[in-house]
C-alpha positions in Angstrom: 245.9 -61.6 151.9 243.5 -59.4 153.9 243.5 -55.9 155.4 245.2 -55.7 158.8 242.2 -54.0 160.5 239.8 -56.8 159.2 242.3 -59.5 160.3 242.7 -58.0 163.8 238.9 -57.7 164.3 238.5 -61.4 163.3 241.1 -62.2 166.0 239.0 -60.3 168.6 241.2 -57.2 168.8 239.5 -53.9 170.0 242.7 -51.8 169.8 245.8 -51.8 167.7 249.1 -49.8 167.9 252.2 -49.8 165.8 255.2 -50.0 168.2 258.7 -49.1 167.0 262.0 -50.0 168.7 265.6 -50.5 168.0 265.0 -53.8 166.1 262.1 -52.5 164.0 258.3 -52.2 164.2 255.5 -54.6 165.2 251.8 -54.4 165.6 250.5 -54.7 169.2 246.8 -55.7 169.4 244.6 -55.7 172.5 241.5 -57.9 173.0 238.5 -56.8 175.0 239.7 -58.9 178.0 242.9 -57.0 178.1 245.1 -59.8 176.6 247.5 -58.8 173.9 249.1 -60.3 170.9 251.7 -59.0 168.4 252.5 -59.3 164.7 255.9 -58.5 163.2 256.1 -55.8 160.5 257.9 -56.7 157.3 261.4 -55.2 156.9 260.4 -53.1 153.9 257.1 -51.9 155.5 258.5 -50.3 158.7 257.3 -46.8 157.8 253.7 -47.9 157.0 250.6 -46.6 158.7 248.1 -48.9 160.4 245.4 -48.3 157.8 247.8 -49.2 155.0 248.8 -52.6 156.2 247.7 -56.0 154.9 248.4 -59.3 156.6 250.4 -62.1 154.9 250.2 -65.5 156.5 253.6 -67.3 156.2 253.8 -71.0 155.6 254.3 -71.7 159.3 251.1 -69.8 160.1 252.8 -66.6 161.3 250.9 -63.4 160.4 253.1 -60.6 159.1 252.0 -57.1 158.6 253.0 -55.6 155.3 252.1 -52.6 153.2 252.8 -54.6 150.1 250.2 -56.7 148.3 251.0 -60.2 147.4 249.1 -62.6 145.3 249.8 -66.1 144.0 250.9 -65.8 140.4 252.0 -69.3 139.7 251.8 -72.6 141.5 253.1 -76.2 140.8 252.3 -79.5 142.5 255.6 -81.1 143.5 255.4 -84.9 143.6 
């Protein structure tokens, strides 16, 4: 898990905005060339501020913005 701002800079973003609509919030990031990409905001993190967000990478590779902090507490190899 890493800080949202750090993650966005690594992805080449130069601007970030939290956008809220009828189906919830998402983070809209703009790169220097004007292209944009988005990240969903976790359901329980909708009221968070940009500087509070972390990024959780889901198993399928999707980045999700969350104000919560997650860490692996237990793991098991399944054979």
